[in-house]
VMD Tcl script that builds the backbone (N, CA, C; Angstrom):
set m [mol new atoms 456]
animate dup $m
set s [atomselect $m all]
$s set {name element resname resid chain x y z} {
  {N N MET 1 A 106.938 149.636 135.847}
  {CA C MET 1 A 108.458 149.651 135.829}
  {C C MET 1 A 109.061 149.582 137.085}
  {N N ILE 2 A 110.320 149.084 136.868}
  {CA C ILE 2 A 111.230 149.158 138.136}
  {C C ILE 2 A 111.222 150.586 138.761}
  {N N GLU 3 A 111.642 150.730 139.855}
  {CA C GLU 3 A 111.786 152.116 140.535}
  {C C GLU 3 A 113.178 152.150 140.616}
  {N N ALA 4 A 113.504 153.625 140.766}
  {CA C ALA 4 A 114.652 154.194 141.095}
  {C C ALA 4 A 114.903 153.769 142.783}
  {N N GLY 5 A 116.066 153.368 143.012}
  {CA C GLY 5 A 116.718 153.254 144.348}
  {C C GLY 5 A 116.607 151.716 144.654}
  {N N THR 6 A 115.919 150.947 143.685}
  {CA C THR 6 A 115.891 149.524 144.143}
  {C C THR 6 A 117.189 148.877 143.316}
  {N N LYS 7 A 117.295 147.651 143.555}
  {CA C LYS 7 A 118.492 146.663 143.101}
  {C C LYS 7 A 117.893 146.366 142.003}
  {N N ALA 8 A 118.913 146.569 140.869}
  {CA C ALA 8 A 118.708 146.265 139.507}
  {C C ALA 8 A 118.639 144.563 139.551}
  {N N PRO 9 A 117.891 143.946 138.660}
  {CA C PRO 9 A 117.588 142.402 138.576}
  {C C PRO 9 A 118.957 142.008 137.816}
  {N N GLU 10 A 119.592 141.108 138.262}
  {CA C GLU 10 A 120.902 140.455 137.504}
  {C C GLU 10 A 120.128 139.880 136.331}
  {N N PHE 11 A 121.035 139.406 135.226}
  {CA C PHE 11 A 120.884 138.896 134.039}
  {C C PHE 11 A 122.018 138.588 133.447}
  {N N THR 12 A 121.798 137.362 132.531}
  {CA C THR 12 A 122.936 136.985 131.670}
  {C C THR 12 A 122.212 136.835 130.337}
  {N N LEU 13 A 122.512 137.710 129.331}
  {CA C LEU 13 A 121.893 137.230 128.078}
  {C C LEU 13 A 123.034 137.223 127.227}
  {N N ARG 14 A 122.514 136.653 125.748}
  {CA C ARG 14 A 123.483 136.721 124.633}
  {C C ARG 14 A 123.445 137.919 123.557}
  {N N ASP 15 A 124.651 138.277 123.459}
  {CA C ASP 15 A 124.566 139.649 122.197}
  {C C ASP 15 A 124.476 139.015 120.829}
  {N N ALA 16 A 124.869 139.865 119.695}
  {CA C ALA 16 A 124.596 139.822 118.472}
  {C C ALA 16 A 125.531 138.462 118.012}
  {N N GLU 17 A 126.539 138.229 118.764}
  {CA C GLU 17 A 127.714 137.623 118.403}
  {C C GLU 17 A 127.583 136.015 119.137}
  {N N GLY 18 A 126.708 136.180 120.041}
  {CA C GLY 18 A 126.382 134.792 120.818}
  {C C GLY 18 A 127.045 134.736 122.018}
  {N N ARG 19 A 127.966 135.839 122.476}
  {CA C ARG 19 A 128.701 135.847 123.418}
  {C C ARG 19 A 127.557 136.097 124.605}
  {N N GLU 20 A 127.907 135.570 125.958}
  {CA C GLU 20 A 127.004 136.053 127.268}
  {C C GLU 20 A 127.547 136.978 127.918}
  {N N HIS 21 A 126.783 138.024 128.184}
  {CA C HIS 21 A 126.888 139.249 129.093}
  {C C HIS 21 A 126.106 139.445 130.349}
  {N N SER 22 A 126.769 139.487 131.539}
  {CA C SER 22 A 125.894 139.764 132.432}
  {C C SER 22 A 126.135 140.965 133.310}
  {N N LEU 23 A 124.752 141.478 133.961}
  {CA C LEU 23 A 125.190 142.707 134.636}
  {C C LEU 23 A 126.072 143.006 135.478}
  {N N ALA 24 A 126.701 141.919 136.182}
  {CA C ALA 24 A 127.850 142.131 137.042}
  {C C ALA 24 A 128.994 142.632 136.378}
  {N N ASP 25 A 128.940 142.134 134.672}
  {CA C ASP 25 A 130.143 142.506 134.166}
  {C C ASP 25 A 130.418 143.984 134.240}
  {N N PHE 26 A 129.522 144.967 134.398}
  {CA C PHE 26 A 129.765 146.205 134.354}
  {C C PHE 26 A 129.630 146.963 135.465}
  {N N ARG 27 A 129.911 146.316 136.680}
  {CA C ARG 27 A 130.236 146.812 137.952}
  {C C ARG 27 A 131.112 148.034 137.679}
  {N N GLY 28 A 131.211 149.302 138.542}
  {CA C GLY 28 A 132.018 150.367 138.345}
  {C C GLY 28 A 131.629 151.301 137.519}
  {N N LYS 29 A 131.000 150.734 136.107}
  {CA C LYS 29 A 130.429 151.883 135.379}
  {C C LYS 29 A 128.849 151.963 135.253}
  {N N LYS 30 A 128.468 152.845 135.137}
  {CA C LYS 30 A 126.918 153.059 134.666}
  {C C LYS 30 A 126.473 152.433 133.697}
  {N N VAL 31 A 125.367 151.799 133.672}
  {CA C VAL 31 A 124.808 151.369 132.724}
  {C C VAL 31 A 123.364 151.571 132.069}
  {N N VAL 32 A 123.339 152.403 130.813}
  {CA C VAL 32 A 122.060 152.814 130.104}
  {C C VAL 32 A 121.619 151.429 129.421}
  {N N LEU 33 A 120.673 150.861 130.034}
  {CA C LEU 33 A 119.754 149.959 129.474}
  {C C LEU 33 A 118.592 150.240 128.960}
  {N N TYR 34 A 118.600 150.288 127.653}
  {CA C TYR 34 A 117.555 150.587 127.022}
  {C C TYR 34 A 116.406 149.579 126.235}
  {N N PHE 35 A 115.206 149.719 126.389}
  {CA C PHE 35 A 114.643 148.407 126.161}
  {C C PHE 35 A 113.719 149.152 124.760}
  {N N TYR 36 A 113.622 148.114 123.935}
  {CA C TYR 36 A 113.093 148.731 122.414}
  {C C TYR 36 A 112.337 147.607 121.774}
  {N N PRO 37 A 111.317 147.472 121.102}
  {CA C PRO 37 A 110.340 146.755 120.775}
  {C C PRO 37 A 110.911 145.942 119.387}
  {N N ARG 38 A 111.543 146.576 118.599}
  {CA C ARG 38 A 112.196 145.527 117.477}
  {C C ARG 38 A 113.113 146.227 116.960}
  {N N ASP 39 A 113.978 145.343 116.140}
  {CA C ASP 39 A 115.064 145.582 115.300}
  {C C ASP 39 A 114.462 146.413 113.799}
  {N N ASN 40 A 115.140 146.954 113.287}
  {CA C ASN 40 A 115.041 147.519 111.688}
  {C C ASN 40 A 113.679 148.004 111.901}
  {N N THR 41 A 112.984 148.705 112.685}
  {CA C THR 41 A 111.553 149.265 112.576}
  {C C THR 41 A 112.084 150.963 112.620}
  {N N PRO 42 A 111.198 151.814 112.079}
  {CA C PRO 42 A 111.565 153.447 112.045}
  {C C PRO 42 A 111.962 153.918 113.705}
  {N N GLY 43 A 111.102 153.737 114.527}
  {CA C GLY 43 A 111.375 154.528 115.590}
  {C C GLY 43 A 112.609 153.632 116.413}
  {N N CYS 44 A 112.662 152.549 116.336}
  {CA C CYS 44 A 113.989 151.944 117.090}
  {C C CYS 44 A 115.069 152.094 116.090}
  {N N THR 45 A 115.062 152.218 114.975}
  {CA C THR 45 A 116.427 152.683 114.331}
  {C C THR 45 A 116.801 153.999 114.645}
  {N N ARG 46 A 115.981 154.792 114.840}
  {CA C ARG 46 A 116.011 156.355 114.973}
  {C C ARG 46 A 116.733 156.290 116.556}
  {N N GLU 47 A 116.085 155.637 117.397}
  {CA C GLU 47 A 116.680 155.731 118.855}
  {C C GLU 47 A 118.213 155.022 119.078}
  {N N ALA 48 A 118.177 154.029 117.957}
  {CA C ALA 48 A 119.461 153.470 118.093}
  {C C ALA 48 A 120.594 154.094 117.492}
  {N N CYS 49 A 120.307 154.904 116.528}
  {CA C CYS 49 A 121.401 155.693 115.725}
  {C C CYS 49 A 121.586 156.907 116.454}
  {N N ALA 50 A 120.738 157.462 117.255}
  {CA C ALA 50 A 120.765 158.507 118.309}
  {C C ALA 50 A 121.820 158.006 119.464}
  {N N PHE 51 A 121.397 156.733 119.821}
  {CA C PHE 51 A 122.510 156.337 120.889}
  {C C PHE 51 A 124.132 156.338 120.464}
  {N N LYS 52 A 123.891 155.787 119.129}
  {CA C LYS 52 A 125.190 155.777 118.402}
  {C C LYS 52 A 125.928 156.952 118.154}
  {N N ASP 53 A 125.054 158.051 117.867}
  {CA C ASP 53 A 125.669 159.338 117.780}
  {C C ASP 53 A 126.304 159.951 118.957}
  {N N ALA 54 A 125.883 159.629 120.202}
  {CA C ALA 54 A 126.349 160.139 121.433}
  {C C ALA 54 A 127.002 159.072 122.251}
  {N N HIS 55 A 127.387 158.078 121.369}
  {CA C HIS 55 A 128.175 156.915 122.036}
  {C C HIS 55 A 129.445 157.371 122.730}
  {N N ASP 56 A 130.266 158.180 122.071}
  {CA C ASP 56 A 131.562 158.611 122.698}
  {C C ASP 56 A 131.448 159.526 124.077}
  {N N ALA 57 A 130.269 160.303 124.111}
  {CA C ALA 57 A 129.798 160.952 125.096}
  {C C ALA 57 A 129.526 160.262 126.310}
  {N N PHE 58 A 128.670 159.414 126.146}
  {CA C PHE 58 A 128.337 158.214 127.232}
  {C C PHE 58 A 129.735 157.636 127.650}
  {N N LEU 59 A 130.565 156.996 126.998}
  {CA C LEU 59 A 131.769 156.641 127.391}
  {C C LEU 59 A 132.617 157.579 128.243}
  {N N ALA 60 A 132.505 158.810 127.851}
  {CA C ALA 60 A 132.923 159.957 128.756}
  {C C ALA 60 A 132.796 160.304 129.892}
  {N N GLU 61 A 131.315 159.934 130.417}
  {CA C GLU 61 A 130.782 159.638 131.471}
  {C C GLU 61 A 130.587 158.102 132.181}
  {N N ASN 62 A 131.762 157.376 131.678}
  {CA C ASN 62 A 131.853 156.073 132.388}
  {C C ASN 62 A 130.681 155.451 132.214}
  {N N ALA 63 A 129.813 155.690 131.057}
  {CA C ALA 63 A 128.756 154.855 131.138}
  {C C ALA 63 A 128.677 153.949 129.833}
  {N N VAL 64 A 128.259 152.633 129.741}
  {CA C VAL 64 A 128.122 151.736 128.630}
  {C C VAL 64 A 126.374 151.736 128.400}
  {N N VAL 65 A 126.135 151.637 127.166}
  {CA C VAL 65 A 124.879 151.629 126.606}
  {C C VAL 65 A 124.602 150.198 126.131}
  {N N ILE 66 A 123.473 149.821 126.389}
  {CA C ILE 66 A 122.995 148.465 126.183}
  {C C ILE 66 A 121.493 148.398 125.571}
  {N N GLY 67 A 121.369 147.774 124.471}
  {CA C GLY 67 A 120.213 147.766 123.813}
  {C C GLY 67 A 119.742 146.636 124.261}
  {N N LEU 68 A 118.098 146.180 124.407}
  {CA C LEU 68 A 117.525 145.026 124.947}
  {C C LEU 68 A 116.145 144.721 124.169}
  {N N SER 69 A 115.880 143.843 123.276}
  {CA C SER 69 A 114.735 143.349 122.699}
  {C C SER 69 A 114.640 141.943 122.629}
  {N N LYS 70 A 113.685 141.707 122.566}
  {CA C LYS 70 A 113.048 140.098 122.328}
  {C C LYS 70 A 113.800 139.576 120.873}
  {N N ASP 71 A 114.158 140.539 120.032}
  {CA C ASP 71 A 114.777 139.782 118.892}
  {C C ASP 71 A 115.607 138.975 119.190}
  {N N SER 72 A 116.055 137.946 118.031}
  {CA C SER 72 A 116.947 136.854 118.014}
  {C C SER 72 A 118.504 137.522 118.128}
  {N N GLU 73 A 119.291 136.584 118.130}
  {CA C GLU 73 A 120.799 137.311 118.051}
  {C C GLU 73 A 120.877 137.580 116.410}
  {N N SER 74 A 120.612 136.836 115.809}
  {CA C SER 74 A 121.011 136.814 114.328}
  {C C SER 74 A 120.311 138.134 113.958}
  {N N ALA 75 A 119.276 138.517 114.178}
  {CA C ALA 75 A 118.412 139.966 113.765}
  {C C ALA 75 A 119.297 141.231 114.612}
  {N N HIS 76 A 119.752 140.731 115.755}
  {CA C HIS 76 A 120.789 141.959 116.538}
  {C C HIS 76 A 121.792 142.227 115.508}
  {N N LYS 77 A 122.535 140.979 114.981}
  {CA C LYS 77 A 123.634 140.916 114.133}
  {C C LYS 77 A 123.382 141.829 113.016}
  {N N LYS 78 A 122.323 141.493 112.168}
  {CA C LYS 78 A 122.011 142.478 110.947}
  {C C LYS 78 A 121.990 143.690 111.376}
  {N N PHE 79 A 121.049 144.189 112.424}
  {CA C PHE 79 A 120.831 145.390 112.748}
  {C C PHE 79 A 121.840 146.533 113.155}
  {N N ALA 80 A 122.875 145.618 114.113}
  {CA C ALA 80 A 123.971 146.218 114.203}
  {C C ALA 80 A 125.019 146.738 113.226}
  {N N GLU 81 A 125.158 145.304 112.368}
  {CA C GLU 81 A 125.873 145.830 111.173}
  {C C GLU 81 A 125.467 146.849 110.069}
  {N N LYS 82 A 124.227 146.808 110.014}
  {CA C LYS 82 A 123.595 147.710 109.188}
  {C C LYS 82 A 123.715 149.102 109.400}
  {N N TYR 83 A 123.585 149.538 110.840}
  {CA C TYR 83 A 123.665 150.885 111.297}
  {C C TYR 83 A 124.883 151.082 111.921}
  {N N GLU 84 A 126.120 149.985 111.913}
  {CA C GLU 84 A 127.360 150.150 112.565}
  {C C GLU 84 A 127.327 150.798 113.960}
  {N N LEU 85 A 126.382 149.889 114.702}
  {CA C LEU 85 A 126.215 150.364 116.171}
  {C C LEU 85 A 127.220 149.710 116.943}
  {N N PRO 86 A 127.841 150.677 117.900}
  {CA C PRO 86 A 129.006 150.492 118.628}
  {C C PRO 86 A 128.763 149.807 120.231}
  {N N PHE 87 A 127.457 149.715 120.396}
  {CA C PHE 87 A 127.290 148.994 121.740}
  {C C PHE 87 A 126.503 147.755 121.448}
  {N N LEU 88 A 126.410 147.079 122.774}
  {CA C LEU 88 A 125.909 145.915 122.846}
  {C C LEU 88 A 124.390 145.646 122.565}
  {N N LEU 89 A 123.910 144.860 121.951}
  {CA C LEU 89 A 122.537 144.511 121.667}
  {C C LEU 89 A 122.051 143.099 122.340}
  {N N LEU 90 A 121.536 143.212 123.386}
  {CA C LEU 90 A 121.045 141.733 123.883}
  {C C LEU 90 A 119.772 141.016 123.597}
  {N N SER 91 A 119.655 139.751 123.355}
  {CA C SER 91 A 118.780 139.114 123.248}
  {C C SER 91 A 117.937 138.419 124.176}
  {N N ASP 92 A 116.540 138.694 124.530}
  {CA C ASP 92 A 115.572 138.297 125.565}
  {C C ASP 92 A 114.613 137.661 125.000}
  {N N PRO 93 A 114.757 136.610 124.204}
  {CA C PRO 93 A 113.683 135.999 123.323}
  {C C PRO 93 A 112.493 135.595 124.463}
  {N N GLU 94 A 112.786 135.402 125.564}
  {CA C GLU 94 A 111.629 134.835 126.604}
  {C C GLU 94 A 111.135 136.089 127.392}
  {N N HIS 95 A 111.700 137.225 126.924}
  {CA C HIS 95 A 111.208 138.371 127.755}
  {C C HIS 95 A 111.346 138.117 129.177}
  {N N GLN 96 A 112.412 137.487 130.169}
  {CA C GLN 96 A 112.470 137.200 131.212}
  {C C GLN 96 A 112.852 138.864 131.801}
  {N N VAL 97 A 114.012 139.152 131.196}
  {CA C VAL 97 A 114.504 140.565 131.922}
  {C C VAL 97 A 113.450 141.608 131.627}
  {N N LEU 98 A 112.789 141.663 130.237}
  {CA C LEU 98 A 111.989 142.730 129.977}
  {C C LEU 98 A 110.985 142.608 131.201}
  {N N GLU 99 A 110.447 141.511 131.633}
  {CA C GLU 99 A 109.413 141.296 132.485}
  {C C GLU 99 A 110.153 141.607 133.922}
  {N N ALA 100 A 111.124 141.504 134.175}
  {CA C ALA 100 A 111.844 141.850 135.606}
  {C C ALA 100 A 111.931 143.204 135.682}
  {N N TYR 101 A 112.435 144.029 134.651}
  {CA C TYR 101 A 112.500 145.580 134.608}
  {C C TYR 101 A 111.152 146.204 134.448}
  {N N GLY 102 A 109.955 145.340 134.310}
  {CA C GLY 102 A 108.791 146.121 133.922}
  {C C GLY 102 A 108.492 146.850 132.656}
  {N N ALA 103 A 109.556 146.345 131.641}
  {CA C ALA 103 A 109.322 146.821 130.235}
  {C C ALA 103 A 108.159 146.112 129.348}
  {N N TRP 104 A 108.107 145.156 129.750}
  {CA C TRP 104 A 107.002 144.088 129.066}
  {C C TRP 104 A 105.575 144.185 129.777}
  {N N GLN 105 A 104.776 144.920 128.727}
  {CA C GLN 105 A 103.663 145.534 129.345}
  {C C GLN 105 A 102.656 145.198 128.421}
  {N N GLU 106 A 100.943 145.496 128.778}
  {CA C GLU 106 A 100.020 145.513 127.704}
  {C C GLU 106 A 100.244 146.693 126.938}
  {N N LYS 107 A 100.050 146.491 125.849}
  {CA C LYS 107 A 99.826 147.534 124.806}
  {C C LYS 107 A 98.494 147.362 123.849}
  {N N LYS 108 A 98.142 148.792 123.519}
  {CA C LYS 108 A 96.838 148.881 122.679}
  {C C LYS 108 A 97.459 149.385 121.438}
  {N N ASN 109 A 96.945 148.975 120.226}
  {CA C ASN 109 A 97.361 149.378 118.711}
  {C C ASN 109 A 96.126 149.242 118.060}
  {N N TYR 110 A 95.489 150.466 117.614}
  {CA C TYR 110 A 94.407 150.202 116.946}
  {C C TYR 110 A 93.280 149.567 117.509}
  {N N GLY 111 A 93.383 149.578 119.079}
  {CA C GLY 111 A 92.032 148.867 119.378}
  {C C GLY 111 A 92.535 147.664 119.935}
  {N N LYS 112 A 93.613 146.996 119.695}
  {CA C LYS 112 A 94.060 145.672 119.543}
  {C C LYS 112 A 95.043 145.614 120.950}
  {N N VAL 113 A 94.580 144.806 121.772}
  {CA C VAL 113 A 95.465 144.460 123.046}
  {C C VAL 113 A 96.285 143.624 122.915}
  {N N SER 114 A 97.855 143.701 123.191}
  {CA C SER 114 A 98.580 142.755 123.374}
  {C C SER 114 A 99.666 143.027 124.114}
  {N N MET 115 A 100.738 141.969 124.428}
  {CA C MET 115 A 101.793 142.414 125.353}
  {C C MET 115 A 102.864 142.516 124.774}
  {N N GLY 116 A 103.960 143.511 125.039}
  {CA C GLY 116 A 104.995 143.874 124.078}
  {C C GLY 116 A 105.824 144.500 124.887}
  {N N THR 117 A 107.024 145.259 124.173}
  {CA C THR 117 A 108.027 145.652 124.912}
  {C C THR 117 A 107.728 147.406 124.689}
  {N N VAL 118 A 107.661 148.169 125.969}
  {CA C VAL 118 A 107.440 149.523 126.028}
  {C C VAL 118 A 108.702 150.127 125.876}
  {N N ARG 119 A 109.091 150.979 124.890}
  {CA C ARG 119 A 110.103 151.659 124.672}
  {C C ARG 119 A 110.495 152.538 126.012}
  {N N SER 120 A 111.640 152.181 126.546}
  {CA C SER 120 A 111.934 152.562 128.137}
  {C C SER 120 A 113.436 152.503 128.362}
  {N N THR 121 A 113.869 153.290 129.342}
  {CA C THR 121 A 115.569 152.911 129.642}
  {C C THR 121 A 115.320 152.997 130.976}
  {N N VAL 122 A 116.366 152.352 131.621}
  {CA C VAL 122 A 116.678 152.312 133.150}
  {C C VAL 122 A 118.437 152.679 133.420}
  {N N VAL 123 A 118.726 153.679 134.070}
  {CA C VAL 123 A 120.314 153.929 134.327}
  {C C VAL 123 A 120.556 153.221 135.500}
  {N N ILE 124 A 121.515 152.648 135.478}
  {CA C ILE 124 A 122.140 151.549 136.570}
  {C C ILE 124 A 123.396 152.150 136.940}
  {N N ASP 125 A 123.342 152.359 138.468}
  {CA C ASP 125 A 124.584 152.936 138.833}
  {C C ASP 125 A 125.846 152.102 138.805}
  {N N GLU 126 A 127.107 152.515 139.257}
  {CA C GLU 126 A 128.092 151.771 139.535}
  {C C GLU 126 A 128.143 150.243 140.391}
  {N N ASN 127 A 127.179 150.632 141.264}
  {CA C ASN 127 A 126.894 149.436 142.320}
  {C C ASN 127 A 125.913 148.570 141.837}
  {N N GLY 128 A 125.118 148.763 140.824}
  {CA C GLY 128 A 124.061 147.820 140.314}
  {C C GLY 128 A 122.759 148.346 141.158}
  {N N MET 129 A 122.589 149.648 141.460}
  {CA C MET 129 A 121.338 150.324 141.839}
  {C C MET 129 A 120.647 150.612 140.657}
  {N N VAL 130 A 119.282 150.888 140.456}
  {CA C VAL 130 A 118.702 151.545 139.553}
  {C C VAL 130 A 118.563 152.979 140.200}
  {N N GLU 131 A 119.219 153.887 139.360}
  {CA C GLU 131 A 119.646 155.427 139.672}
  {C C GLU 131 A 118.403 156.067 138.873}
  {N N LYS 132 A 117.778 156.073 137.749}
  {CA C LYS 132 A 116.681 156.666 137.095}
  {C C LYS 132 A 115.932 155.725 136.178}
  {N N VAL 133 A 114.651 156.022 135.836}
  {CA C VAL 133 A 113.720 155.291 135.101}
  {C C VAL 133 A 113.022 156.214 134.319}
  {N N TYR 134 A 113.349 155.832 132.960}
  {CA C TYR 134 A 112.634 156.532 131.875}
  {C C TYR 134 A 111.586 155.696 131.168}
  {N N ALA 135 A 110.294 155.973 131.437}
  {CA C ALA 135 A 109.167 155.406 130.922}
  {C C ALA 135 A 108.807 155.757 129.874}
  {N N LYS 136 A 108.169 155.180 128.449}
  {CA C LYS 136 A 107.374 155.569 127.339}
  {C C LYS 136 A 107.943 156.738 126.873}
  {N N VAL 137 A 109.226 156.429 126.470}
  {CA C VAL 137 A 110.249 157.700 125.913}
  {C C VAL 137 A 110.034 157.923 124.386}
  {N N LYS 138 A 110.344 158.928 123.736}
  {CA C LYS 138 A 110.527 159.317 122.574}
  {C C LYS 138 A 111.867 158.894 122.054}
  {N N PRO 139 A 111.792 158.148 120.913}
  {CA C PRO 139 A 113.187 157.618 120.406}
  {C C PRO 139 A 114.186 158.789 119.520}
  {N N ASP 140 A 113.518 159.796 119.136}
  {CA C ASP 140 A 114.560 160.750 118.549}
  {C C ASP 140 A 115.191 161.507 119.808}
  {N N THR 141 A 114.759 161.897 120.995}
  {CA C THR 141 A 115.089 162.894 121.797}
  {C C THR 141 A 115.622 162.230 123.183}
  {N N HIS 142 A 115.286 161.019 123.238}
  {CA C HIS 142 A 115.745 160.187 124.401}
  {C C HIS 142 A 116.858 160.026 124.891}
  {N N PRO 143 A 117.841 159.639 123.701}
  {CA C PRO 143 A 119.267 159.631 124.225}
  {C C PRO 143 A 120.053 161.011 124.876}
  {N N ALA 144 A 119.759 161.928 124.345}
  {CA C ALA 144 A 120.229 163.256 124.707}
  {C C ALA 144 A 119.767 163.734 125.840}
  {N N GLU 145 A 118.246 163.325 126.163}
  {CA C GLU 145 A 117.733 163.489 127.955}
  {C C GLU 145 A 118.739 162.761 128.623}
  {N N VAL 146 A 118.975 161.219 128.427}
  {CA C VAL 146 A 119.631 160.821 129.095}
  {C C VAL 146 A 121.070 161.013 129.684}
  {N N LEU 147 A 121.792 161.336 128.531}
  {CA C LEU 147 A 123.096 161.827 128.598}
  {C C LEU 147 A 123.134 163.258 129.202}
  {N N ALA 148 A 122.275 163.998 129.116}
  {CA C ALA 148 A 122.013 165.462 129.956}
  {C C ALA 148 A 122.024 165.095 131.326}
  {N N ALA 149 A 121.233 164.057 131.728}
  {CA C ALA 149 A 121.005 163.738 133.159}
  {C C ALA 149 A 122.272 163.047 133.751}
  {N N LEU 150 A 123.091 162.410 133.031}
  {CA C LEU 150 A 124.334 161.648 133.259}
  {C C LEU 150 A 125.418 162.819 133.616}
  {N N LYS 151 A 125.410 163.842 132.847}
  {CA C LYS 151 A 126.256 164.803 132.853}
  {C C LYS 151 A 126.026 165.946 134.062}
  {N N GLY 152 A 124.773 165.894 134.651}
  {CA C GLY 152 A 124.371 166.405 135.619}
  {C C GLY 152 A 124.045 167.881 135.258}
}
mol reanalyze $m
mol bondsrecalc $m
mol representation Tube
mol addrep $m
């Protein structure tokens, strides 16, 4: 995983509507960039809904929440609409950003080894520096943990 205190890798990716967003677009705000394996799976849905439930509190802390996975724009659109997600979901099908942040790693599942997204979050400060890294997080409690840290 990327380390706190380093410059966050720049990126430009498309959202569920096909619009491009760059990290630089969010200068002056904290960015809660959370990486998740797949739309519409139980853990990812619980995590997204927990971020949704705390969305106003994140905005009150001058923070934007962005979910990022390798899923397609159309998959993101269906997921966001189904759960009324108020934040951006960005598509990284080639996993370039996932790799740059260290969220694309070797995983073991029932003895099978494959590459995939490790559920994790990076908080980026107003100047584009990595402020905090949360590796291998729990989907149900993680959003509250990040919010508590932002509040100090």
